[in-house]
N, C-alpha and C positions, 0 to 999 in steps of 0.2 A: 886745768883751770875751770872754775864753775862758769857755766853759761848763764845761770841765774842765781842771784844772791838776794834773799829777802831778809831784812834786818829789822827786828823789833816793830813789826807793823801793828799799828793801833787803829781801831775804828770805833767811833761812838756815834750813836743816834740820840741826840739830846743827852740825857743822863744815863742811857743804857750803853754799856760797853760791850760791843759785839766781838771785837778782836782785841786780845790783850797780850801783846808782845809776841807775835808770830815771827819765827826765824827759821829758815831752812835754805839749803842750796841744792842746785841740780847741775849735772853735767850733760853734755850733748848725748842724746840717745837714751837718757833716763826716762822711765815711765813711773810717775808718782801717783799712787792711788791715795786719795784722801777720804777717810771713812769717819763716821761719827753719827750720833743721833741728830734728828731734825732740830734745828735751832742752835747747833753747836758753832756756827760761823763759817761753815765750809763754802757755801755759795757766796757769802760776803767777801771771803778771801779771794775767790776767783774774780769777782767783780772789781776788787781793788787792784788786782794784778792787771786787769784789762782796762783800768781807769774808767770803768763805768761808775764806780764810786771812788771818791778821793780819800785816801787814808788820812786819819787824824794825826798820825805820827809814824816815824820810821823811815827806812830807805829801801828802794828797789833798784838793783843794779843788773844790767845785762852785759856780761863780760866786764870791760873797763868803763862802760858808759853808765852814768847815774841817770836812771829814768825818772826817779822821784826821790826827793829828800824833803821831808816836812820842814826842815830848818832852812831850806834854800828856796826862796820865792820864785827864782827863775825856773825851777823844775815843775812849778805848779801852774804855769801859764797855760791856758786852754790851747793856744796855738801849738805849743810844744807837746802837750799831752796827746794831741791828735796824731802826731807823727809817731810818738813812742808806743801808742796803742797797736801799731802795725806789727810790733814784735810778737804779739799774741793773737792767736785765732781762737774764737770762742764759739762752741757749738752749744746752743741752748737746749733746755729740756723740751720746749714746745716748738722747736724748729725755727719759728720766726721767719718763715718764707713770705715773700710778697705774693698775695693771691692773684694779682693781676698779671704776673709774669710767669712764663713757662719755666720748667726746671733749668733749661740752658740759660735763659735770661737772668734767673736768680743767681746763678753761678758767675755770670759775666759782669753783673751790674757794678759791684764795688770796684773791680779792676778797671772798668771803663771810667768810672768817676775819678779814680786816682790818675789814670792816664791823661784825662782832660786837663789836669792841673800842671802837666809837664809842658815845657816850652816847645817841644817838637810836635805837639798834638796836631796843630792846624796843618802842618806840612805833610804829616805822615799818618793821619787818622785812619785812612783805609787800611794801610799795612798793619798798624797797631791793633785795630779792631779785629782784623782777620787772625792775627797772632793770638789775641785773647780768646777768640772763639775756638780756635784749634786746641788751645791748652784746656779750655773749659770742657770741650767735648771729650778730650782724653781723660780728664778727671772723672767725668760722669761714666765713661766706659769702665774705668777702674772700679767704680762703685757698683758695676753691674747694671747700669741704667742707660745703655746705648739706645734701647728702644723706648725710652721714656723722656727723651730730651725735650720734645714738643708738648709734653703734658703739663697742665697746670696743677698746682698743689692739691686742689680738690679731686683731681683724677688719680692721685697717688695714694698708696697706703701710708700709714704712719712710718713704717720702716723705710720706705722709699723716700719720704720727705726728709727723714733724718739723714739719709745718705746724701741727698742733695745738699743739706746744710753742711755736712762734712766736706763735700767737694767745694762748696763756696768758701769755707774757712781755709782750706788748703790752697785755694787759688790766689790768696794774698801772700803766699810764701812766708808764713810766720815762723819765727824761731821756735816757738812753743805752741802746741795745739792744746787747748783746754776744753774739757767736756764737763758740763754741769748736769749730772744725772741724765745721761744720754738715752736711757731706756725707760725713764719713769712715766713717760706719756704713751708708751707702747703697750699693746696687748702682749701677753706672754709669748705667743707664737711668733711675734715679730721681733722680739728682743734678740734672739739668736743671730739674725742677719746683721744687725748693727754691731753686736759684740764681735762678730767675725771680722768685720771691716776694721774695727779698732785693733784687734789682735794682729791683723795683717800690717797695719801701720806700725805697730810696735816691732814686728819682725823686720820691718824695713828701716829701723833705727830712727823713727820719728820721735822727737822729744815731746812728751805729753804729760799733762796733769789731768787726772780723772777723778771727779767727785762722784761717788757711786754708793748705792746700797746693795749692789750685787757683790756679796762677799767672796763667793767662789771665783768670780771673774777678777775682782781686785787682787786676790792672792795670786792667780795664775798669770796675769798680764804684767804686773808691776815689778819693777826692780827695787822700788822703795815704797814704804807705806807710812802714812801719818794718820794717827787717830786723834781727832779733835774733840774736846769737851769743854763747854762753857767758854768758848772763845780762845782756848789755849791748846797748844800741842801737848797732849797727855802722854803720848808714846810715839816713837819714831824708830824705824829700822827696816831690815829686809822683811819680805813677806813671812819668811820662816820665823824670824824673831818676834814679829808682832802677832802673828796668828797662832804659832805653836808655843811660844815661850814669852807671853806678855809679862811684864814686871809690875805693872800698875793694876791695882784692884779694880779701878774703873774700867780699864780695858777688858779685863777678864769678865766683868759683869756684862759689858756690851756684847762681846763675842758669844757669851753663853746665851744671851737672849736670842741672838740670831740662830744659834745652833738648835735651840728649842723650837723656833719657828720653822726651821728646815726639817 
């Protein structure tokens, strides 16, 4: 059974249609790479899945649960959307860490805010906070940042900041971890360390959606690839199908342009 079902997602900004009938499904453990030219709608799709943008049409289902249905006003209420956003973790291109907090505090913050909304917070806040801290420290250790937990973002390299952002997203236990161009803000020598972390997550059966311009990485890490063009899915399949045997002329043109650049 599909863990995620995206059905006919539409998104318009005024008269401009940015997403035009996007449909796909994912199973647990899938790694989906989304590729395409700038302006093809890739980031908007991620933002719609995370409800940072509200789709203009279509449905999003997580298992049997309908997260969003443009035809059903109940699934569009802000109070409901906030809960459903927790199914997805999003790692931004520019880290979006809070500069006034340490690496550890950045990873702990969202978990603590959620915990404070639970009825047992007042009676058990010390125990809950300690549990969150231990789990956050373990995640940072997994990211190779045991010696950087007390550092502020300005004291970290771009690659280290991105690994903190990954730990923060994982700390909310999302069903699907989403990456929006996770290496685009990094110097070339720092790109490798972030890609290695994502590859390790894939090896550990983490379900992920990765928007990327790193074609070699997209091919190597993904179990499925989608090529988007002008707000539509132009081609979809395994990495071998999309990269080695594309059927659409637009896909061939796009991949040829990257091969020439490489």
